C-alpha positions as CSV (number, residue, x, y, z in Angstrom):
1,M,4.4,142.5,-55.4
2,K,0.8,140.9,-55.8
3,T,-1.5,140.9,-58.6
4,V,-4.6,141.3,-58.0
5,G,-7.2,140.5,-60.3
6,Y,-11.3,142.0,-59.8
7,A,-14.3,140.3,-62.0
8,R,-18.1,141.3,-61.7
9,T,-21.3,141.1,-63.7
10,S,-24.2,143.0,-63.3
11,T,-26.7,139.9,-62.6
12,L,-26.2,136.2,-61.6
13,E,-27.1,135.2,-65.4
14,Q,-24.3,136.1,-66.4
15,E,-22.3,133.1,-65.4
16,A,-20.6,132.7,-68.7
17,G,-19.1,136.7,-69.0
18,L,-18.0,136.0,-64.5
19,K,-15.9,132.7,-66.3
20,A,-14.6,134.7,-69.0
21,Q,-13.1,137.5,-67.0
22,I,-12.0,135.0,-64.2
23,R,-9.9,133.1,-67.1
24,D,-8.5,136.7,-68.4
25,L,-7.4,137.8,-65.0
26,E,-5.7,134.1,-64.2
27,A,-3.9,134.7,-67.9
28,A,-2.9,138.3,-66.8
29,G,-1.1,136.4,-63.9
30,C,-3.5,137.3,-60.9
31,N,-3.1,135.9,-57.8
32,R,-5.6,136.6,-56.2
33,I,-9.3,137.3,-57.9
34,Y,-11.8,138.6,-56.1
35,Q,-15.0,138.1,-57.8
36,E,-19.0,139.3,-57.1
37,Q,-22.5,139.5,-59.5
38,I,-24.1,143.0,-58.4
39,S,-24.8,145.6,-59.8
40,S,-22.4,148.7,-59.8
41,V,-24.8,151.5,-58.4
42,V,-24.9,149.1,-54.6
43,Q,-22.0,148.8,-52.0
44,R,-19.7,146.5,-54.1
45,A,-18.3,144.5,-50.9
46,E,-15.1,142.3,-53.1
47,L,-14.3,145.6,-55.2
48,E,-13.5,146.8,-51.4
49,R,-11.8,143.8,-49.8
50,A,-9.7,143.8,-53.5
51,I,-8.6,147.4,-52.7
52,D,-8.4,146.9,-48.9
53,Y,-6.0,143.7,-49.7
54,L,-3.6,145.9,-51.8
55,R,0.0,146.9,-49.3
56,E,1.3,150.1,-49.6
57,G,4.8,150.2,-51.3
58,D,4.2,146.5,-52.6
59,G,4.0,147.9,-55.9
60,D,0.8,145.5,-56.5
61,I,-1.2,145.7,-59.7
62,F,-4.9,146.0,-59.3
63,V,-5.9,144.0,-62.9
64,V,-9.7,144.4,-64.4
65,T,-10.8,143.1,-67.7
66,K,-12.7,146.3,-68.6
67,L,-13.8,149.8,-67.5
68,D,-17.6,149.2,-67.5
69,R,-17.0,146.0,-64.8
70,F,-14.6,148.3,-62.6
71,A,-16.7,151.9,-62.2
72,R,-20.3,153.4,-62.8
73,S,-19.1,156.7,-63.7
74,L,-15.9,158.7,-64.3
75,E,-15.9,160.1,-60.9
76,D,-16.3,156.7,-59.7
77,A,-13.4,155.9,-61.9
78,I,-10.8,158.5,-60.8
79,A,-12.0,158.2,-57.2
80,L,-11.0,154.6,-57.0
81,E,-8.0,154.7,-59.2
82,K,-7.0,157.4,-56.6
83,R,-7.3,154.6,-53.9
84,I,-5.2,152.1,-55.9
85,A,-2.5,155.0,-56.5
86,A,-2.2,156.3,-53.1
87,K,-1.9,152.1,-51.7
88,G,1.1,152.6,-54.1
89,A,-0.4,150.0,-56.6
90,S,-1.3,150.6,-60.5
91,L,-4.1,149.4,-61.9
92,K,-4.5,147.4,-65.6
93,V,-7.2,147.1,-67.9
94,L,-6.8,144.6,-69.8
95,V,-9.0,145.0,-73.1
96,S,-8.1,148.8,-73.4
97,G,-4.2,148.2,-72.6
98,I,-4.7,151.0,-70.2
99,D,-1.9,150.9,-67.1
100,T,-1.3,153.5,-64.8
101,S,2.0,152.6,-63.5
102,T,3.0,155.0,-66.6
103,P,2.1,158.8,-67.8
104,T,0.8,157.7,-71.0
105,G,-1.5,154.8,-69.0
106,R,-2.8,157.4,-66.9
107,L,-3.5,159.8,-69.8
108,M,-5.5,157.0,-71.5
109,F,-7.3,155.9,-68.4
110,G,-8.6,159.2,-68.2
111,M,-9.7,160.3,-71.9
112,L,-11.5,156.4,-71.2
113,S,-13.3,156.7,-68.6
114,A,-14.7,159.9,-69.5
115,V,-15.9,158.1,-72.9
116,A,-17.2,155.4,-71.0
117,Q,-19.2,157.9,-68.9
118,F,-20.5,159.6,-72.1
119,E,-21.4,156.2,-73.7
120,R,-23.9,155.3,-70.6
121,E,-25.3,158.9,-70.2
122,I,-26.2,158.5,-74.3
123,M,-27.5,154.9,-73.7
124,L,-29.7,156.0,-70.6
125,E,-31.6,159.0,-72.4
126,R,-32.1,156.4,-75.2
127,Q,-33.6,154.5,-73.1
128,R,-35.9,157.5,-71.3
129,E,-36.7,158.9,-74.8
130,G,-37.5,155.3,-75.5
131,I,-39.9,155.1,-72.4
132,A,-41.6,158.4,-72.9
133,A,-42.3,157.3,-76.8
134,A,-43.9,153.7,-75.3
135,K,-45.9,155.8,-72.7
136,A,-47.9,158.7,-75.3
137,A,-48.3,155.4,-77.6
138,G,-50.1,153.4,-74.5
139,R,-47.3,150.6,-74.5
140,Y,-45.1,151.0,-71.9
141,A,-45.7,148.2,-69.1
142,G,-43.6,149.6,-66.3
143,N,-41.1,147.3,-65.3
144,G,-42.2,144.6,-67.7
145,R,-43.9,142.4,-64.6
146,K,-47.4,141.3,-64.9
147,P,-49.6,142.0,-61.3
148,T,-49.7,138.1,-61.0
149,V,-51.2,138.1,-57.8
150,R,-53.5,140.8,-57.6
151,A,-54.7,140.3,-60.9
152,Q,-55.6,136.4,-59.8
153,T,-56.8,137.9,-56.7
154,A,-60.5,135.8,-57.2
155,E,-59.0,132.7,-58.6
156,I,-56.9,132.2,-55.7
157,V,-60.0,132.8,-53.2
158,R,-62.2,130.2,-55.7
159,L,-59.0,128.0,-55.5
160,K,-59.1,127.7,-51.6
161,R,-62.7,128.0,-51.1
162,E,-64.2,125.6,-53.6
163,E,-61.4,123.2,-54.2
164,K,-59.6,123.7,-50.7
165,L,-56.2,123.7,-52.1
166,S,-53.1,124.5,-50.3
167,D,-51.6,127.8,-50.3
168,A,-48.4,126.1,-51.4
169,E,-50.4,123.9,-54.2
170,I,-52.7,127.1,-55.4
171,A,-49.3,128.8,-55.8
172,R,-47.5,126.2,-58.4
173,R,-50.9,126.0,-60.2
174,L,-51.2,130.0,-60.8
175,G,-47.1,130.3,-60.8
176,V,-47.1,132.7,-57.9
177,H,-45.2,132.7,-54.5
178,R,-46.7,130.3,-51.8
179,S,-46.1,134.0,-49.6
180,N,-48.0,136.0,-52.0
181,V,-51.0,133.5,-52.0
182,G,-51.2,133.4,-48.3
183,R,-51.1,137.5,-48.3
184,V,-53.9,137.8,-50.8
185,L,-56.1,134.9,-48.6
186,K,-55.5,136.9,-45.7
187,A,-56.4,140.4,-46.8
188,Q,-59.1,138.7,-48.3
189,T,-60.5,137.2,-44.5
190,G,-58.6,140.1,-42.9
């Protein structure tokens, strides 16, 4: 029997969260821990490797710290748990005390997965309402990024022509990527 752990954060900046998950998985006795820093909406290669590592009939245990680190929706959670169960393994969720090796654990898994899905949908609904209100007030800035290179086209061209700076130096001065400076200059001369 193996105890296999899976840890995930959505972004690379969540290093402390990943370390905390790994610490908790190690404390739970995981023999092997798979980890990744990737959004749950894309293919999660390490999650696939972790499930593939489970061996049929060994009574393995698949451990995660929280449901939201494991699945992106109710359907996803159920599908993943079915794949784990099909290998004769059980799922443990540390924070909520779920253990699908028992009937009560399977019931709790289903209920808490539904609650997690509900919370996510409510959060997305609030986000959409906030964006709509910001747009109506003329305060919505899209994804929050400024079109730095396009907005600085004139300055890029001026620095190249008048000050004879390299693309790399222009990029450093303006805080943009060097390849974007090259694209702007090529578009201006092309």
